[in-house]
N, C-alpha and C positions, 0 to 999 in steps of 0.2 A: 671574467666570471660574472654571470648574471643570476639574479634571484627573482622569485615570484614577488610581485608587489603586494599580494594579498596575505600570504603566509610565510614568506621568506625562504621557501625551499629553493635549493640550487637548481638552476635550469640545465637539463641535459642538452647536448648539442642537437640543433635542429628540432627541438621539441616545441610544439605550438601551444600546448595547454599544460598547465601544472598537473602533475600526476597525483598530487596530494589533495588539493582543494578544487581543481578544475578551472581555476582562473586562467584566462588567455594570456599568453606572453605577447609582447608587442612584436609586430612583424618588422622585417628589416627596414621597410620604407617608413615605418612609424618611429624608428629609432634615430632617424636623421634630424638633427636639431634645425630649427628654422633660423637661418642666418640671413636675415634681411639686411640689405646694405644701407647704411646711413652715411650721409655726407657731413663731415666734420669741418667746419669753417674756422679758420683762425680769425680772431678779432682784428679788424683793420687797424693798421698803425695810426696812431694819433698824428694829425698834421703838426709838423714842427712850427713852433712860433717863429714867425719871420723876424729876421734881424732888424733892428732899428738903428737909426743914426744917433749920434750923441745928442742931437737936438730933439729926439723923440719921434721923429717921422719914420714910417715904415719904408723899407727898401722897395724897390720897384717889383721884385719877384714874389711878393706875398699874395697878390690876387690870383695868379694861376695856381699856386699851391692850394689855396682854399677851394678852388673849383674841383681840383683833382680829388681832394679829401672827401668832399661832399658826394662826388660820383661813386667813390668806393663804398661809403656808408650805404648809399641807396642800393647798390648792387648786392651788398651783403644781406640787406633786408629782404630783397626779392628772392634770392636763393634760399634763404631760411624759410620763407613762406612756402615755397614750392616743395622743399624737403618735408616740412611738417604736413603739408596737404597729402603728399603721396605716401608717406610712411608715418601714419598716426601711431602713437604709443598704444599698446594693448590696454584694455580696461581691466582694472584690478579684479572686479567681481566676475567678469567673464573668464579670465584666466584661472581663477580659483575654482570655478564650477566645472571646467572641462579638462583640467590637467591634474595629474597626481604625480608627486615626486617619486622617483625610483630610489631605493636604498643604496644603489651603487653610483648615483649621480648621472644616470642615463637620461636621455631626452624624455620629457613628459609623455605619458600614454593616455589615450582617450579612455574615459570611464564609460563602461557599457552598462545598460540596464537590463534586468531579467524580465522576460515577458510574464504577465500574470498567469496563474494556473488556469487550466481549462475548467470551464463550468458545465461540461457535458454531464448528462444524467448517468449515474453509475449503471453498469451492465448487471441485470438480474443474475443472481447466482443460484445454483441448485442446492436445496437443503442438504445438509450432511446426512448420510445414511443412518438410520436408527439402529443402535447397537443392542438394545434390550437392557436387561438388568442382571443382577447376580443370580437370579433363579432361572431366567429364560434368556438365552442369547439369541441373536438374529443372524441368519446367514445372508450372504450377498444377494441371493435371489429374491429375498423378501424384504430387504432393508429399505427400499424406496417405495414399497406398496403403501397406499394411503391408510390401510387398515392395520398396519403392522403394530402400532402402539395399542390399539384396541385388543387385538388378538393376544399380545404379550400380557396385557392386564388380566385377561380371562385365564390364560394358562398359568400365570403366577398364582392366582387364587386356587386353581385346580390342584397344583402340586402342594401348595401350603396346606390346603384342606385335607389332603390325603396324609401328609406327614404329621399334621397336628390333630388328626382324627376329628376334624370339624365337618361332619357330614351333613349337618343342618344347612351350612352355607354351601356345601358341595352341590346339593341338589338344585340350588338356586341358579347354578350356571347353565342349566338346561331349559329347554322350552317347556311350556305348560303341559303339553301332551306327554312328554317324557317324565316330568316330575310326578304326574299322576300315577305312573307305573312303578316309581321308585319305592323301595322299602329301606328305610335308614338302617335297620338292624341287619338286613341282608348285605348292604353295602359295607357296613362296619366289619362284618365277618370276612368279607372278601379281601379287605385291605388291612387285616388285623396286624400283620407284621411287615407291611410294605414301607420302604423308604425310597422315594424317587429323587433323582439328582441328574445333573447335566442336561437339563431341558434346553432344547434348541428349536427355534422356528426356522425350518429349512426352506419352506416355499409357501407361496400364497397364489392361488389360481381360482378358476371358475369351474365348478362342477357341472355335470351334464344338465342338472335341473336349475342352473343359474345361481346357486348359492356360492358363497366364497368358501373354498376348501383350503384349510391350513394343514400343511404336512409338518409333523413334529417328531423329533427323536428324543429319547431320554433313556436312562438306565434305572432299573429298580433292583433293590436287594430285598430279600425276604427269607423266611424260613423255607427249607426244602419242601415241606408239605404244602406251601402256598404258591410255589413257582409253577408256571404253565407246564413244564416238563420235569417238575420236582428238582429244579435247580435253584441255587441261592442268588444267582445274579443273571439278569435278563436285559438284553438290549431291545428296545421297542421302536417301531415306526408306526405311528398312528396318524389318522386323518380326522380332523374335527370340521364339521360343516356348520358355518355361521348363518344365522338367519335373524332378521329384525323382530323384536318383540317390544312394541311401544317405541320408546326412544333409545332402547338399548339393543345390543347384540347378545345372543345366547347360542349355546350349542344345540343343534337340532339332531334328529335321528339320522344315522348314516343310511345310504342307499342299501337296498336289500342284497345287492351283490358285493358289498364291501366286506373286506376281511383285514384285520390288523395283522402286522408282521412282527415277529419277534425271533430272537436267537439267543443262545446261551453265551454269556460273556466269555 
């Protein structure tokens, strides 16, 4: 049974990478221990002390024995030098830096290093579509238009001014030519019972005269006497035509052939 050296998870058969932490398992050729052959030499037998005669003189066989013993010692030294030269012991620091012990006593595995993360510049992302607010939502066709936020801000004031009866601010949403024609008392009478809701910017495009055209839907509730066809609930489809006035955008007059659309709820 084998285990991951990084997290200890048991290794499935023939699995090359740990399924838990992604650490590589050692390959079969890396699991074979390095069995270098060393020559073990037995120490040479010490030469026997030659026998001596009772008078203290050495016997005649001592000189050849001494020569044989010296020859054996010299041969052992030469063989030891050659073994040490061809099989040097591993350095302690090198072994510690390149091998990691396996929890099951398997052969050491090589430590791998992870490549540094890429430093490539991030890919530009498309801004998230603008969703509008609680008064005016934005449909997919208008969500990416650069003027979507500007139009939603104007429409939010438009609906809030009608519902709050703030017609002094209402007329400021229009261009100067239209403001000059407005009568606040007349506007207040026309919207006296109206409550607008469910405003939605459904489209932004370019009108024939080059102005930005905003298509809007909403629902109005009112007294029956104030409804277009004497109804209390009306669905509207209107178009507002934006034009620049100074550094701001305002609603301009619609084209002469334009007509608003409405239907009974």
